[in-house]
C-alpha positions as a printed Julia matrix, in Angstrom:
189×3 Matrix{Float64}:
  0.0     0.0    0.0
  1.63    3.29  -1.04
  2.21    5.98   1.56
  0.6     9.36   1.03
  3.57   11.06   2.68
  7.18   11.06   1.51
  9.91    9.64   3.71
 11.33   12.16   6.15
 14.76   10.63   5.5
 15.29    8.87   2.16
 16.24    5.18   2.28
 19.97    4.76   1.76
 20.87    7.85   3.79
 22.72    5.73   6.36
 23.78    2.71   4.36
 25.51    4.63   1.57
 28.54    5.13   3.83
 30.31    3.51   6.76
 28.94    4.17  10.23
 30.75    7.27  11.53
 32.47    8.02  14.78
 30.91   11.0   16.55
 32.91   13.41  18.75
 31.05   14.12  21.98
 32.54   16.85  24.22
 35.61   14.96  25.47
 34.2    11.58  24.43
 34.1     9.63  21.22
 31.16    7.54  20.06
 32.63    4.96  17.72
 31.32    1.82  16.07
 31.84   -1.33  18.07
 34.9    -3.5   17.49
 35.38   -7.2   18.3
 38.07   -6.2   20.82
 35.39   -4.35  22.85
 33.92   -7.64  24.08
 35.33   -7.31  27.66
 33.57   -3.95  28.09
 30.28   -5.38  26.77
 30.59   -8.35  29.13
 31.35   -6.02  32.05
 28.35   -3.87  31.2
 25.9    -6.72  30.95
 27.32   -8.33  34.11
 26.5    -5.18  36.09
 23.38   -5.59  38.28
 22.0    -2.16  37.32
 22.35   -2.84  33.59
 20.74   -6.23  34.11
 17.88   -4.62  36.06
 17.12   -1.86  33.55
 18.1    -3.57  30.26
 16.76   -6.97  31.35
 19.57   -9.07  29.96
 22.93  -10.61  30.66
 25.4   -12.02  28.13
 27.78  -14.89  27.78
 31.08  -14.37  25.99
 29.64  -15.92  22.82
 26.49  -13.77  23.03
 28.63  -10.64  23.42
 30.61  -11.57  20.3
 27.35  -12.1   18.38
 25.93   -8.81  19.7
 29.03   -6.92  18.55
 28.92   -8.65  15.17
 25.24   -7.73  14.65
 25.72   -3.96  14.48
 27.25   -3.62  10.98
 24.3    -5.48   9.42
 21.83   -3.34  11.31
 23.59   -0.22   9.96
 23.44   -1.55   6.38
 19.74   -2.41   6.83
 19.14    1.02   8.4
 17.32   -0.68  11.27
 19.66    0.26  14.15
 23.13    1.47  15.07
 25.36    1.02  18.1
 28.38    2.89  19.38
 30.91    2.36  22.13
 31.25    5.41  24.36
 35.0     5.97  24.62
 36.64    8.2   27.25
 40.41    8.49  27.58
 40.88    5.56  25.15
 38.69    3.21  27.2
 35.17    1.96  26.47
 33.0     3.28  29.31
 29.52    2.53  27.99
 27.22    2.06  25.05
 24.67    4.12  23.2
 22.49    2.83  20.43
 19.64    3.56  18.12
 17.5     0.56  18.97
 15.05    1.12  16.13
 15.23    3.46  13.19
 12.24    4.42  11.06
 13.54    6.62   8.24
 10.11    7.03   6.68
  8.76    8.63   9.88
 12.09   10.27  10.78
 12.05    8.54  14.15
 14.48    6.57  16.29
 14.62    5.16  19.82
 17.83    5.42  21.81
 19.22    3.38  24.7
 22.39    3.77  26.75
 24.32    2.56  29.74
 27.6     3.54  31.39
 29.9     1.24  33.35
 29.55    1.67  37.14
 32.8     3.52  37.89
 31.92    6.21  35.29
 28.35    6.88  36.41
 27.52   10.32  37.73
 30.34   11.99  35.8
 28.17   13.45  33.05
 29.33   11.03  30.35
 25.87    9.7   29.48
 24.2    13.1   28.94
 27.15   14.27  26.82
 27.0    11.12  24.69
 23.22   11.39  24.34
 23.39   15.08  23.39
 26.05   14.41  20.76
 24.15   11.49  19.28
 20.93   13.53  19.15
 22.72   16.41  17.4
 24.15   13.98  14.84
 20.72   12.37  14.27
 19.12   15.75  13.62
 21.92   17.51  11.74
 23.65   14.76   9.75
 20.79   12.31   9.23
 17.77   14.62   9.21
 15.62   12.74  11.72
 12.58   14.5   13.16
 12.14   12.8   16.57
 14.2    10.75  19.03
 12.53    8.9   21.88
 13.81    7.03  24.89
 11.99    4.99  27.49
 13.08    3.91  30.95
 11.45    2.51  34.05
  9.93    5.19  36.25
 12.07    3.64  39.0
 15.29    4.36  37.08
 15.85    7.89  38.37
 19.45    8.19  37.06
 18.26    7.53  33.5
 15.57   10.17  33.94
 18.25   12.7   34.96
 20.36   11.77  31.9
 17.38   12.31  29.59
 16.52   15.67  31.16
 20.14   16.91  31.05
 20.29   16.01  27.34
 17.14   18.0   26.59
 14.68   15.11  26.29
 11.29   16.29  27.56
  9.25   13.92  29.67
  6.11   13.3   27.64
  4.29   10.82  29.83
  4.05    7.44  31.47
  3.36    4.2   29.63
  1.6     2.06  32.22
  2.96   -1.47  32.84
  4.75   -1.3   29.49
  7.93   -3.29  30.18
  8.62   -6.47  32.08
 11.72   -6.36  34.26
 13.18   -9.13  36.42
 11.01   -7.93  39.34
  7.77   -7.57  37.34
  5.95   -5.05  35.18
  7.2    -1.47  35.25
  5.59    1.77  34.2
  7.89    3.5   31.73
  8.7     7.15  31.25
  8.59    8.32  27.65
 11.03   11.13  26.84
 11.48   12.73  23.44
 13.44   15.39  21.66
 12.46   16.96  18.36
 14.72   18.46  15.71
 12.95   21.76  16.42
 13.75   21.73  20.18
């Protein structure tokens, strides 16, 4: 069925080139490398990441996860970056879903425990949002987190993502169903 509206971002906008690295105010967001597996394993072994992202990973699963990102970039369905600070991977930030036709993406992030509270996550999120709007031409970026995840709420607010509402019992976590905050930022914000 043909759409009556043109795509906000034409297909091929991402896949025509390699996934870029993005400078981020003292950080670098760069595509994942196979050698980043220890940082991915450390992240998904962290109890807070397990609580809020609802997963853990074996070594083999981490290798598969890292290997999945280039195909997602080529398919224009998602993109993931390592957050690098002082030559070390300190976290991850990703576009979980990309809808070029609607000009929409959903972002997720985590930072390793010893780097939390240092402002790295909001800086990474702000840089990624700027790139999405300026380089890609997206219209809207959303992020969701449990209403109980107050640090993630602070990251979203510091990066200019307005709280739009609560999605009731929207996500199942290890301890049951959680209401989720919906934050968003528009290209016009």
